[in-house]
C-alpha positions as CSV (number, residue, x, y, z in Angstrom):
1,X,48.8,51.9,16.0
2,X,48.9,54.9,18.3
3,X,46.3,57.6,19.0
4,X,49.1,59.8,20.2
5,X,52.8,58.9,20.5
6,X,52.0,57.1,23.6
7,X,55.0,55.5,25.2
8,X,55.8,53.4,28.2
9,X,56.8,55.2,31.4
10,X,60.5,56.1,31.6
11,X,62.7,54.1,34.0
12,X,63.6,55.6,37.3
13,X,66.6,57.7,37.2
14,X,65.8,59.5,33.9
15,X,67.8,62.7,33.5
16,X,64.8,64.4,32.0
17,X,62.7,64.7,35.1
18,X,61.9,68.3,35.7
19,X,62.0,70.2,38.9
20,X,59.1,69.7,41.2
21,X,56.2,72.0,40.3
22,X,56.0,73.3,43.8
23,X,59.7,74.2,43.7
24,X,59.5,76.0,40.4
25,X,61.6,79.1,39.9
26,X,59.8,82.1,41.1
27,X,57.1,80.1,42.9
28,X,57.7,82.1,46.1
29,X,57.3,85.5,44.5
30,X,54.1,86.3,46.2
31,X,55.7,85.8,49.7
32,X,59.3,87.0,49.5
33,X,61.4,86.2,52.6
34,X,63.7,88.9,54.2
35,X,67.3,88.1,54.1
36,X,68.7,86.7,57.4
37,X,71.3,88.5,59.3
38,X,75.0,87.7,58.8
39,X,76.2,84.7,60.9
40,X,79.4,82.8,61.5
41,X,78.1,79.6,60.2
42,X,80.8,77.2,61.5
43,X,80.3,78.4,65.1
44,X,76.6,78.3,64.8
45,X,76.6,74.8,63.3
46,X,78.8,73.4,66.0
47,X,76.5,74.8,68.7
48,X,73.3,73.6,67.0
49,X,74.3,70.4,65.4
50,X,71.4,68.3,66.7
51,X,68.9,70.9,65.5
52,X,70.6,71.1,62.2
53,X,70.3,67.3,61.7
54,X,66.6,67.4,62.5
55,X,66.1,70.3,60.1
56,X,67.9,68.5,57.3
57,X,65.8,65.3,57.9
58,X,62.6,67.3,57.8
59,X,63.6,69.1,54.5
60,X,64.5,65.7,52.9
61,X,61.2,64.2,53.9
62,X,59.2,67.0,52.5
63,X,61.2,67.0,49.3
64,X,60.7,63.2,48.9
65,X,56.9,63.7,49.3
66,X,56.7,66.4,46.6
67,X,58.9,64.4,44.2
68,X,56.7,61.4,44.6
69,X,53.6,63.5,44.1
70,X,55.0,64.9,40.9
71,X,55.9,61.4,39.6
72,X,52.4,60.5,38.5
73,X,50.1,57.7,39.4
74,X,52.6,55.0,40.3
75,X,54.4,57.2,42.8
76,X,51.2,58.5,44.1
77,X,50.2,55.0,44.8
78,X,53.3,54.6,47.0
79,X,52.2,57.5,49.2
80,X,48.9,55.7,49.8
81,X,50.4,52.3,50.6
82,X,50.4,52.5,54.4
83,X,47.0,54.2,54.4
84,X,45.5,51.6,52.0
85,X,46.9,48.7,54.1
86,X,45.3,50.1,57.3
87,X,42.0,50.7,55.4
88,X,41.9,47.2,54.1
89,X,42.5,45.8,57.5
90,X,39.6,47.8,58.9
91,X,37.3,47.2,55.9
92,X,36.4,49.4,52.9
93,X,36.8,53.1,53.7
94,X,34.7,55.9,52.1
95,X,36.5,58.1,49.6
96,X,37.2,61.6,50.9
97,X,35.1,64.2,49.1
98,X,37.2,67.2,48.1
99,X,36.3,70.4,49.9
100,X,36.6,73.3,47.5
101,X,35.9,76.9,48.4
102,X,34.7,77.9,44.9
103,X,34.3,81.6,45.7
104,X,37.8,82.0,47.2
105,X,40.0,80.7,44.4
106,X,42.7,83.3,43.6
107,X,43.6,84.0,40.0
108,X,46.8,82.7,38.5
109,X,48.7,85.7,37.2
110,X,51.0,85.4,34.2
111,X,54.4,86.7,35.2
112,X,55.5,89.5,32.9
113,X,58.8,87.7,32.4
114,X,57.3,84.4,31.5
115,X,57.6,83.1,27.9
116,X,54.6,84.1,25.7
117,X,53.3,86.2,28.6
118,X,51.6,88.8,26.3
119,X,50.5,86.4,23.6
120,X,46.8,85.9,23.0
121,X,44.9,83.8,20.5
122,X,41.3,82.6,20.2
123,X,41.9,79.4,18.2
124,X,44.4,76.8,19.4
125,X,45.6,73.3,18.2
126,X,46.9,71.3,21.2
127,X,49.1,68.2,20.5
128,X,51.3,66.0,22.6
129,X,54.8,65.4,21.2
130,X,57.3,62.7,22.0
131,X,59.5,62.8,19.0
132,X,61.0,65.4,16.7
133,X,58.6,67.6,14.7
134,X,56.8,65.9,11.8
135,X,55.8,67.3,8.4
136,X,52.1,67.1,9.6
137,X,52.9,69.3,12.6
138,X,54.7,71.8,10.3
139,X,51.6,71.9,8.2
140,X,49.4,72.6,11.3
141,X,51.5,75.7,12.1
142,X,50.4,77.1,8.7
143,X,46.7,76.9,9.3
144,X,45.5,80.5,9.1
145,X,44.1,81.8,12.3
146,X,45.2,78.9,14.5
147,X,48.0,78.6,17.0
148,X,49.8,75.3,17.4
149,X,50.7,74.3,21.0
150,X,53.0,71.3,21.5
151,X,53.1,69.8,24.9
152,X,56.2,67.9,25.9
153,X,56.8,64.9,28.2
154,X,59.9,63.0,29.4
155,X,60.4,61.4,26.0
156,X,60.4,64.7,24.1
157,X,63.8,65.6,22.7
158,X,65.3,68.4,24.8
159,X,66.0,70.5,21.7
160,X,62.5,70.2,20.3
161,X,61.7,73.3,18.2
162,X,59.3,74.1,15.4
163,X,58.8,77.5,13.8
164,X,55.4,78.9,14.4
165,X,54.6,76.5,17.4
166,X,54.7,77.2,21.1
167,X,56.4,74.4,22.9
168,X,55.7,73.7,26.6
169,X,58.6,71.7,28.0
170,X,58.3,69.9,31.3
171,X,60.2,72.7,33.0
172,X,58.0,75.4,31.5
173,X,54.9,73.4,32.6
174,X,56.2,73.2,36.1
175,X,56.4,77.0,36.2
176,X,52.8,77.7,35.2
177,X,51.4,77.4,38.7
178,X,48.6,75.0,37.8
179,X,47.4,72.6,40.5
180,X,46.7,69.9,37.9
181,X,50.3,69.6,36.9
182,X,51.1,67.8,40.2
183,X,48.9,64.9,39.1
184,X,50.2,64.4,35.5
185,X,52.7,61.5,34.8
186,X,55.8,62.6,33.1
187,X,55.9,60.0,30.3
188,X,52.4,60.4,29.0
189,X,50.2,62.2,26.5
190,X,47.8,63.2,29.2
191,X,50.2,66.1,30.0
192,X,48.1,67.8,27.3
193,X,46.0,68.8,30.3
194,X,48.6,71.5,31.1
195,X,48.4,72.6,27.5
196,X,44.6,73.1,27.6
197,X,45.0,75.3,30.6
198,X,47.7,77.3,29.0
199,X,45.6,77.9,25.9
200,X,42.6,78.9,28.0
201,X,44.6,81.3,30.0
202,X,45.9,82.8,26.8
203,X,42.6,83.6,25.3
204,X,41.3,80.4,23.7
205,X,37.7,80.2,22.5
206,X,38.2,77.1,20.4
207,X,40.6,74.2,21.1
208,X,41.2,71.5,18.4
209,X,42.5,68.4,20.2
210,X,44.8,66.7,17.7
211,X,47.9,64.6,17.4
212,X,51.1,65.0,15.4
213,X,49.8,63.0,12.4
214,X,46.8,65.1,11.7
215,X,46.7,66.4,8.1
216,X,43.9,68.8,7.5
217,X,42.5,68.6,3.9
218,X,42.6,72.0,2.3
219,X,44.5,73.4,5.3
220,X,41.2,74.9,6.7
221,X,39.6,73.5,9.8
222,X,36.7,76.0,9.3
223,X,35.6,74.1,6.2
224,X,35.2,70.9,8.1
225,X,33.9,71.9,11.6
226,X,31.4,74.5,12.8
227,X,33.9,76.9,14.3
228,X,31.4,79.8,14.6
229,X,28.2,78.6,16.2
230,X,26.9,82.2,16.4
231,X,23.2,82.2,17.1
232,X,22.9,78.7,15.7
233,X,19.6,79.2,13.8
234,X,21.0,81.9,11.4
235,X,24.2,80.1,10.5
236,X,23.4,76.4,10.7
237,X,19.6,76.0,10.8
238,X,19.4,72.2,11.6
239,X,21.4,69.1,12.0
240,X,20.3,65.5,11.6
241,X,20.0,63.8,14.9
242,X,19.8,60.1,15.8
243,X,16.3,59.2,16.9
244,X,15.4,59.0,20.5
245,X,12.5,56.6,19.8
246,X,14.1,53.7,21.6
247,X,15.0,54.9,25.1
248,X,17.0,51.7,25.7
249,X,19.4,52.5,22.9
250,X,22.2,54.3,24.7
251,X,25.2,53.9,22.4
252,X,25.7,54.1,18.7
253,X,28.4,53.4,16.1
254,X,28.7,56.6,14.0
255,X,30.9,55.0,11.4
256,X,27.9,53.2,10.0
257,X,26.4,56.7,9.2
258,X,29.5,57.6,7.3
259,X,29.6,54.5,5.1
260,X,31.8,52.0,7.1
261,X,29.3,49.7,8.6
262,X,31.9,46.9,9.4
263,X,34.3,49.3,11.2
264,X,33.8,50.4,14.8
265,X,35.5,53.2,16.9
266,X,37.8,52.5,19.9
267,X,35.6,52.6,23.0
268,X,32.4,51.1,21.4
269,X,31.2,48.2,23.6
270,X,32.1,45.0,21.7
271,X,28.6,43.6,22.1
272,X,27.4,46.5,19.9
273,X,29.8,45.8,17.1
274,X,27.2,43.7,15.3
275,X,24.6,46.6,15.1
276,X,25.4,47.5,11.5
277,X,21.9,48.4,10.1
278,X,21.4,51.9,8.9
279,X,18.9,54.1,10.8
280,X,15.2,53.6,10.0
281,X,14.9,57.4,10.3
282,X,16.6,60.4,11.9
283,X,15.1,63.5,13.5
284,X,16.4,67.1,13.4
285,X,17.8,69.5,16.0
286,X,18.6,73.2,15.8
287,X,22.3,73.9,15.5
288,X,24.4,76.1,17.8
289,X,24.9,73.9,20.8
290,X,27.2,71.2,19.4
291,X,29.9,72.3,21.9
292,X,32.0,69.1,21.2
293,X,32.5,68.2,17.6
294,X,34.0,64.8,16.7
295,X,35.6,64.6,13.3
296,X,36.3,61.3,11.5
297,X,39.7,60.4,10.2
298,X,40.5,59.0,6.7
299,X,43.5,56.7,6.4
300,X,43.8,55.3,9.9
301,X,40.5,55.9,11.8
302,X,40.2,55.7,15.5
303,X,39.9,51.9,16.0
304,X,40.7,49.5,18.9
305,X,43.3,46.8,19.1
306,X,40.8,44.1,18.4
307,X,40.0,45.7,15.0
308,X,43.5,46.7,14.2
309,X,45.1,43.3,14.8
310,X,42.3,41.2,13.2
311,X,41.7,43.1,9.9
312,X,45.0,43.0,8.0
313,X,48.4,41.4,7.8
314,X,50.8,42.7,10.4
315,X,52.9,44.8,8.0
316,X,50.1,46.3,5.9
317,X,48.9,49.9,6.7
318,X,45.2,50.9,6.9
319,X,43.9,53.4,4.4
320,X,40.1,53.5,4.9
321,X,37.8,56.2,3.7
322,X,34.5,57.6,5.0
323,X,31.8,59.3,3.0
324,X,32.8,63.0,2.8
325,X,29.3,63.9,1.6
326,X,27.4,62.3,4.5
327,X,25.7,65.0,6.6
328,X,27.0,65.7,10.1
329,X,24.8,64.0,12.8
330,X,24.1,64.9,16.4
331,X,23.4,62.6,19.4
332,X,20.3,63.2,21.5
333,X,20.4,63.2,25.3
334,X,20.5,59.6,26.5
335,X,22.7,58.4,23.6
336,X,26.5,58.3,23.5
337,X,29.4,57.4,21.2
338,X,33.2,57.3,21.6
339,X,35.0,60.6,21.5
340,X,38.8,60.7,21.2
341,X,41.6,63.2,21.7
342,X,43.2,63.5,18.3
343,X,40.4,64.9,16.0
344,X,38.0,66.8,18.3
345,X,36.9,70.4,18.4
346,X,35.9,71.9,21.8
347,X,34.1,75.2,22.0
348,X,34.6,77.3,25.1
349,X,31.3,76.1,26.7
350,X,32.9,72.6,26.9
351,X,36.4,73.4,27.9
352,X,35.8,71.8,31.3
353,X,35.5,68.5,29.4
354,X,39.1,68.5,28.3
355,X,40.6,67.0,31.4
356,X,42.4,63.7,30.8
357,X,42.1,61.1,33.6
358,X,45.4,59.7,34.9
359,X,44.4,56.5,36.8
360,X,43.1,54.5,33.8
361,X,45.0,52.6,31.1
362,X,46.6,54.9,28.5
363,X,44.4,54.0,25.5
364,X,41.3,54.4,27.6
365,X,41.9,57.9,29.0
366,X,40.5,60.0,26.2
367,X,37.5,57.7,25.6
368,X,36.5,57.6,29.3
369,X,37.0,61.4,29.3
370,X,34.7,61.6,26.2
371,X,31.8,59.6,27.9
372,X,32.2,61.6,31.1
373,X,32.1,64.9,29.2
374,X,29.1,63.8,27.1
375,X,27.1,63.2,30.3
376,X,27.9,66.6,31.8
377,X,27.2,68.3,28.4
378,X,23.6,67.4,28.8
379,X,23.5,69.5,32.0
380,X,24.1,72.7,30.0
381,X,21.8,71.7,27.0
382,X,24.8,70.9,24.8
383,X,25.4,67.8,22.6
384,X,28.1,66.0,20.6
385,X,28.0,66.0,16.8
386,X,29.9,63.8,14.4
387,X,31.4,65.3,11.2
388,X,32.5,63.7,7.9
389,X,36.3,63.3,7.5
390,X,38.1,66.3,8.9
391,X,41.7,65.0,8.8
392,X,43.8,62.3,7.2
393,X,46.0,60.2,9.5
394,X,48.8,58.0,8.1
395,X,49.1,54.5,9.5
396,X,52.7,54.0,10.6
397,X,52.0,50.3,11.4
398,X,52.9,50.8,15.0
399,X,51.3,48.5,17.5
400,X,50.5,49.0,21.2
401,X,49.8,46.4,23.9
402,X,46.2,45.2,24.0
403,X,46.4,45.6,27.8
404,X,46.4,49.4,27.3
405,X,42.7,49.1,26.4
406,X,41.7,46.9,29.2
407,X,39.7,49.7,31.0
408,X,37.6,50.0,27.8
409,X,36.6,46.4,27.0
410,X,35.9,45.6,30.6
411,X,34.0,48.7,31.8
412,X,32.7,50.8,29.0
413,X,29.3,49.1,28.7
414,X,28.7,49.5,32.4
415,X,30.0,53.1,32.4
416,X,27.5,54.1,29.7
417,X,24.7,52.6,31.7
418,X,25.9,54.3,34.9
419,X,26.2,57.7,33.2
420,X,22.7,57.5,31.8
421,X,21.3,56.7,35.3
422,X,23.4,59.2,37.2
423,X,21.7,62.3,38.7
424,X,23.0,65.1,41.0
425,X,21.3,67.7,43.0
426,X,24.3,70.0,43.1
427,X,23.6,73.6,42.2
428,X,26.4,74.6,39.9
429,X,28.1,73.0,36.9
430,X,31.5,72.6,38.5
431,X,29.9,71.1,41.6
432,X,28.1,68.5,39.4
433,X,31.3,67.7,37.5
434,X,33.1,67.0,40.8
435,X,30.1,65.0,42.1
436,X,30.2,62.8,38.9
437,X,34.0,62.3,39.2
438,X,33.5,61.2,42.8
439,X,30.7,58.8,41.9
440,X,32.8,57.3,39.1
441,X,35.6,56.6,41.6
442,X,33.1,55.0,44.0
443,X,32.0,52.8,41.1
444,X,35.6,51.9,40.1
445,X,35.7,53.6,36.7
446,X,38.7,55.5,37.8
447,X,40.5,56.1,41.1
448,X,40.6,58.6,43.9
449,X,43.5,60.3,42.2
450,X,41.2,61.4,39.4
451,X,38.7,62.9,41.9
452,X,41.5,65.0,43.3
453,X,42.7,65.9,39.8
454,X,39.1,67.0,38.9
455,X,39.1,69.3,41.9
456,X,42.5,70.7,41.0
457,X,41.4,71.1,37.3
458,X,38.2,73.0,38.0
459,X,40.1,75.3,40.4
460,X,42.7,75.9,37.7
461,X,40.0,76.8,35.2
462,X,38.5,79.4,37.5
463,X,42.0,80.7,38.4
464,X,42.8,81.0,34.7
465,X,39.7,83.2,34.1
466,X,37.2,80.6,32.8
467,X,33.5,81.2,33.5
468,X,31.4,78.1,34.0
469,X,28.3,77.8,31.8
470,X,24.8,77.9,33.3
471,X,22.9,74.7,34.0
472,X,19.8,73.7,32.1
473,X,17.1,71.1,32.8
474,X,17.7,67.6,31.5
475,X,15.7,66.6,28.5
476,X,15.9,62.9,29.4
477,X,14.0,63.6,32.6
478,X,11.1,65.1,30.7
479,X,8.5,63.4,28.6
480,X,9.9,63.0,25.1
481,X,7.9,64.5,22.3
482,X,6.1,62.1,20.0
483,X,7.9,61.6,16.7
484,X,5.4,62.2,13.9
485,X,5.9,61.2,10.3
486,X,6.8,64.8,9.4
487,X,9.6,64.7,12.0
488,X,11.2,61.6,10.4
489,X,14.2,62.4,8.1
490,X,15.7,59.7,6.0
491,X,19.3,59.2,5.1
492,X,20.7,56.0,3.6
493,X,24.5,55.7,4.1
494,X,26.7,54.7,1.3
495,X,28.4,51.2,1.6
496,X,32.0,52.0,1.1
497,X,34.7,49.4,0.6
498,X,36.4,48.0,3.6
499,X,39.3,45.6,3.9
500,X,39.6,42.0,5.2
501,X,43.2,40.8,5.3
502,X,43.9,42.8,2.2
503,X,40.8,41.6,0.3
504,X,38.5,44.4,-0.8
505,X,34.9,44.2,0.3
506,X,32.4,44.1,-2.6
507,X,28.7,43.9,-3.2
508,X,28.3,40.4,-1.9
509,X,28.7,41.8,1.6
510,X,25.2,43.2,1.3
511,X,23.8,39.7,1.5
512,X,26.2,38.8,4.4
513,X,25.2,42.0,6.3
514,X,21.6,41.1,5.7
515,X,22.1,37.7,7.3
516,X,23.9,39.2,10.3
517,X,20.9,41.6,10.8
518,X,18.5,38.7,10.6
519,X,20.4,36.6,13.2
520,X,20.7,39.6,15.5
521,X,17.0,40.3,15.2
522,X,16.2,36.7,16.1
523,X,18.6,36.4,19.0
524,X,19.1,40.0,20.0
525,X,17.0,39.6,23.1
526,X,18.5,36.3,24.1
527,X,21.2,36.2,26.8
528,X,24.1,33.7,26.2
529,X,25.6,32.3,29.3
530,X,28.9,30.7,28.5
531,X,31.1,28.6,30.8
532,X,34.7,28.7,29.8
533,X,37.2,26.0,30.8
534,X,40.2,27.5,29.0
535,X,42.4,30.3,30.3
536,X,40.0,33.3,30.4
537,X,42.8,35.9,30.0
538,X,43.5,34.3,26.6
539,X,40.0,33.6,25.3
540,X,37.2,35.5,27.3
541,X,37.3,38.6,25.1
542,X,37.4,36.5,22.0
543,X,34.3,34.5,22.9
544,X,32.5,37.7,23.8
545,X,33.4,39.2,20.5
546,X,32.3,36.2,18.5
547,X,28.9,35.7,20.1
548,X,28.3,39.3,21.3
549,X,27.5,40.2,17.6
550,X,24.5,38.0,17.8
551,X,23.1,37.8,21.3
552,X,21.8,40.5,23.7
553,X,24.9,40.0,25.9
554,X,27.4,37.3,26.7
555,X,27.9,36.3,30.4
556,X,31.3,34.5,30.9
557,X,31.5,32.0,33.8
558,X,34.6,30.2,34.8
559,X,36.1,28.2,37.7
560,X,38.0,31.4,38.8
561,X,36.7,35.0,38.5
562,X,38.5,37.8,36.7
563,X,37.2,41.2,37.5
564,X,39.1,42.9,34.8
565,X,37.6,40.7,32.1
566,X,34.1,40.6,33.8
567,X,34.4,36.9,34.3
568,X,32.2,35.5,37.1
569,X,33.2,32.6,39.3
570,X,31.0,29.5,38.9
571,X,32.0,25.8,39.3
572,X,30.8,23.9,36.2
573,X,29.7,21.0,38.4
574,X,27.0,23.2,39.9
575,X,26.6,25.8,37.2
576,X,22.8,25.4,37.2
577,X,22.7,26.9,40.7
578,X,24.3,30.2,39.4
579,X,21.8,30.7,36.5
580,X,18.9,32.2,38.5
581,X,21.3,35.1,39.5
582,X,21.8,35.8,35.8
583,X,18.1,35.4,35.0
584,X,17.3,38.1,37.6
585,X,19.5,40.6,35.9
586,X,17.7,40.5,32.5
587,X,14.0,40.6,33.3
588,X,13.1,41.6,29.7
589,X,15.1,38.9,27.9
590,X,13.2,36.4,25.7
591,X,15.3,33.5,27.1
592,X,18.7,32.2,28.2
593,X,21.0,29.9,26.2
594,X,23.7,28.0,28.2
595,X,26.8,26.9,26.3
596,X,30.1,25.3,27.4
597,X,33.2,26.3,25.5
598,X,33.7,22.7,24.4
599,X,30.8,23.1,22.0
600,X,30.6,25.5,19.1
601,X,27.2,27.0,18.3
602,X,26.2,27.5,14.6
603,X,23.6,30.1,15.4
604,X,22.6,30.5,11.8
605,X,21.0,27.1,11.9
606,X,18.7,28.0,14.8
607,X,16.5,30.6,13.2
608,X,13.6,28.1,13.1
609,X,13.9,27.0,16.7
610,X,10.9,27.9,18.9
611,X,12.1,30.4,21.5
612,X,9.0,29.7,23.6
613,X,10.0,26.1,24.2
614,X,12.8,24.3,26.1
615,X,15.8,23.1,24.0
616,X,18.3,20.4,25.1
617,X,20.2,17.7,23.4
618,X,17.7,15.0,24.3
619,X,17.8,13.5,20.8
620,X,21.6,13.1,20.9
621,X,22.4,9.5,21.9
622,X,25.7,10.1,23.6
623,X,24.7,13.4,25.2
624,X,21.4,12.2,26.8
625,X,21.7,8.8,28.5
626,X,19.2,7.0,30.7
627,X,20.8,5.4,33.7
628,X,18.9,2.6,35.6
629,X,19.2,2.8,39.4
630,X,18.2,-0.8,40.3
631,X,21.2,-3.1,40.4
632,X,23.5,-0.1,39.5
633,X,26.9,-0.7,41.1
634,X,28.4,2.7,40.4
635,X,28.3,4.5,43.7
636,X,28.3,8.0,42.1
637,X,25.1,7.3,40.1
638,X,23.4,5.7,43.2
639,X,24.1,8.8,45.3
640,X,22.9,11.1,42.5
641,X,19.8,9.0,42.0
642,X,19.0,9.2,45.7
643,X,19.3,13.0,45.6
644,X,17.0,13.2,42.6
645,X,14.4,11.1,44.4
646,X,14.7,13.5,47.4
647,X,14.2,16.6,45.3
648,X,11.4,15.2,43.3
649,X,9.7,13.8,46.4
650,X,9.7,17.3,48.0
651,X,8.6,19.1,44.8
652,X,5.1,20.6,44.2
653,X,2.6,18.4,42.4
654,X,3.2,19.8,38.9
655,X,7.0,19.1,39.0
656,X,6.5,15.6,40.5
657,X,3.8,14.7,38.0
658,X,5.7,15.9,34.9
659,X,9.0,14.2,36.0
660,X,7.5,10.8,37.0
661,X,5.4,10.6,33.9
662,X,8.6,10.8,31.8
663,X,11.0,8.9,34.0
664,X,9.3,6.9,36.8
665,X,11.4,6.4,39.9
666,X,13.8,3.7,38.9
667,X,16.0,5.6,36.6
668,X,17.6,9.0,36.0
669,X,19.0,10.9,33.0
670,X,22.7,11.7,32.6
671,X,23.2,14.6,30.2
672,X,26.4,16.6,29.4
673,X,24.2,19.7,29.4
674,X,26.7,21.4,27.2
675,X,24.0,23.3,25.5
676,X,20.4,24.1,26.5
677,X,17.8,26.9,26.3
678,X,15.4,28.2,28.9
679,X,12.7,30.5,27.6
680,X,11.3,33.4,29.7
681,X,8.2,31.5,30.7
682,X,10.2,28.7,32.4
683,X,12.7,31.0,34.3
684,X,10.6,31.0,37.5
685,X,10.2,27.2,37.4
686,X,14.0,26.8,37.0
687,X,14.6,29.0,40.0
688,X,12.1,27.1,42.1
689,X,13.9,23.8,41.3
690,X,17.3,25.3,42.2
691,X,15.8,26.3,45.6
692,X,14.5,22.7,46.1
693,X,17.9,21.3,45.5
694,X,19.3,23.7,48.1
695,X,22.7,22.5,49.5
696,X,22.5,19.0,48.0
697,X,25.6,18.0,46.0
698,X,23.5,17.3,42.9
699,X,25.7,17.5,39.8
700,X,25.0,19.8,36.8
701,X,24.8,16.8,34.5
702,X,22.1,15.2,36.6
703,X,20.2,18.3,37.8
704,X,19.7,20.0,34.4
705,X,17.9,17.0,32.6
706,X,15.9,16.5,35.9
707,X,14.8,20.1,35.8
708,X,13.8,19.9,32.2
709,X,11.7,16.8,32.7
710,X,10.1,18.4,35.8
711,X,9.3,21.7,34.0
712,X,7.7,20.1,30.9
713,X,7.1,16.9,29.0
714,X,9.8,16.0,26.5
715,X,7.1,15.9,23.8
716,X,6.8,19.7,24.3
717,X,10.5,20.3,23.9
718,X,11.7,21.7,20.6
719,X,13.9,18.7,20.3
720,X,14.5,19.2,16.6
721,X,16.3,22.5,17.3
722,X,19.5,20.6,18.4
723,X,18.8,17.2,16.9
724,X,21.4,17.7,14.1
725,X,24.2,18.4,16.5
726,X,27.5,16.7,15.7
727,X,28.5,15.0,19.0
728,X,31.6,12.9,19.5
729,X,32.6,11.7,22.9
730,X,36.2,11.2,21.9
731,X,38.1,12.1,18.8
732,X,40.2,9.4,17.1
733,X,44.0,9.9,17.2
734,X,44.0,11.1,13.6
735,X,40.9,13.3,14.0
736,X,40.8,17.0,14.7
737,X,37.9,19.4,15.2
738,X,38.3,20.5,11.6
739,X,37.6,16.9,10.5
740,X,34.2,16.8,12.3
741,X,33.1,20.4,11.9
742,X,30.2,21.2,9.5
743,X,28.4,24.5,9.1
744,X,25.2,22.7,8.4
745,X,24.7,21.4,12.0
746,X,23.3,23.6,14.9
747,X,26.3,22.7,17.1
748,X,29.5,20.7,17.1
749,X,31.2,18.9,20.0
750,X,34.0,18.6,21.1
751,X,36.4,21.6,20.5
752,X,39.2,22.8,22.7
753,X,40.1,26.6,22.6
754,X,43.0,27.5,24.8
755,X,44.5,30.6,23.1
756,X,44.1,33.1,20.2
757,X,45.5,30.6,17.7
758,X,42.9,28.0,18.5
759,X,40.2,30.7,18.4
760,X,41.3,31.8,14.9
761,X,41.1,28.2,13.6
762,X,37.5,27.9,14.9
763,X,36.5,31.3,13.4
764,X,37.9,30.3,10.0
765,X,35.8,27.1,10.1
766,X,32.7,29.0,11.2
767,X,33.1,31.5,8.4
768,X,31.6,28.9,6.1
769,X,28.3,29.7,7.7
770,X,28.9,33.3,8.6
771,X,31.5,34.8,6.1
772,X,31.6,38.1,8.0
773,X,33.5,36.3,10.8
774,X,36.6,36.6,8.6
775,X,36.7,40.2,9.7
776,X,37.7,38.9,13.1
777,X,40.8,37.1,11.8
């Protein structure tokens, strides 16, 4: 499944690489050189051979630099190799901030002999092409009042031609004189950036960002989008708008509004996938400033690889439908949603937001651009609106590597939080845009290359004649108006059929969705901390997807960290020492549930558990074991017991009293501590006990039960919460997890999940208690 025809970079040595942009024909027209006088070259060469060799060496060096600069991110990285090495040796270096003389940017003149020099159009459709023209593209050329612009890359056939379309080959792109072109990789759809500039320079007031599969129903974009905003109030009085009543709600799944509650767009944080309830109410906003308009796609919508690979057999195409009668809906400041590059209308006021980053993974580029643009849009009083189906896209059943989305699944939640908190005191829009791009590079959302691209892009816009919009004050920094009953507008979305491995979804899903909402409501403010012993690169995202539907967030710990997957390093033998760090991040959470990946949690059986009390497996015989210390000959237990006595002996009176009343001094508890819950009111006590342990080598399986007994009496635990846990220390030779699993218990142990196949087996078993889990497999 492709958003564009996105292909892997071409091997070195391709015969399709264009001339360097800086060496483009005619690039020296502004500064012509006089002809040199006639010379006897053979005599001159013999007399100046050493100088000639030096000159040739210098020319070759300069040419190599420019060729590397034009070769995209990978080559650009080579240029920085030595500099990066020296920086790392001397410690982290601050990124250089681009110095742009905004008032001194010369215009880029269109040469009279250049192709299409005199052509002007106000409405453009920009697509990236890697293969011969499609029937869908031919149909786009026939849309009345719109000009199709096809942007080529190194995979585009050299004889590409379509009547009615303007084709920008690599050579033609190199001749345009845009600074941005130097940063664009040859074999990528992000070369559309050159096409956007071409359209703007040739009179664009509207740009429809599309791909070569877009089929417009009725062949009229004007029937689906607001192409003429006019004064706003006269033409389009009001739009529905998501409510800003909850300031902590910063991202939304618009597919729910349009009838597909179990589908999510590419770029939605996976921990938000489970938020499927319709809105309690909407508000309204005057139309006229929806400068970015995101349409929905029937057939193959914009979905991520997780959805695409887990919702159907490998050879079956998607053919989903959204509600065409659902009203368009706007996003208030402070709330975001994924915006893509194949079905989006940009008005001139938002043309600055078309730039595609080049240092992120290919399937993340347009989504990260969309979040970046949404944040800047607030600075000019604009907003994003979502529209019912505007195109139909046929699913060609083409897959792309999951790794191409890695920058989404790892960073998108953090990016949304960062963008909402970001502020700038710069005095013009373009200065703010550059300031945000720089801040995003500092935070690791993209690289320095995109900061330099942003500076080049903004200069190109000004050189092409674009006028930057005026700034407006941010609404999110002002007190929000109180939403009265008269301001609340109701809309209940339809519940349209979806597909689960080819099985149509029917009315019974209403009950299943209701359960999911109930579970989410109960655990939605509980943080799950999960220690993973399996290979995190194979299972971390899967665990996060499974439990992220239910809990506030899922923190993944493992013996080795993995920054790309947001996995934090924590030795299981001392995992309890790491927990206060997590507690401190979520001050508003109701509580924290610790879980090892050897145990499966049946969350649907924990609705009656008391979230104000401690839970642990103290009623499970093989999990909670009392160990006598007197006459104990096992050295490990003796040493652990001595450390327990040391900690308890140095503890404040309330910890000592509670512990000794339960255990005395001649025994300790050994507990696997695979699963336990700490409510908010005991978080401070837990942290104090960790501090008392200090550098002692007290094991997790000894420390956790000791902490629990010190914090409260066992008779106050909610021991019944986990009392029904299926717990087997060892499985018989003929037993599997499937043999011992039951959906009626709160948890089941042991299970071993080492890869996606193991995960799918677990999900199928768990679907007996949560049927919607079948959507994941």
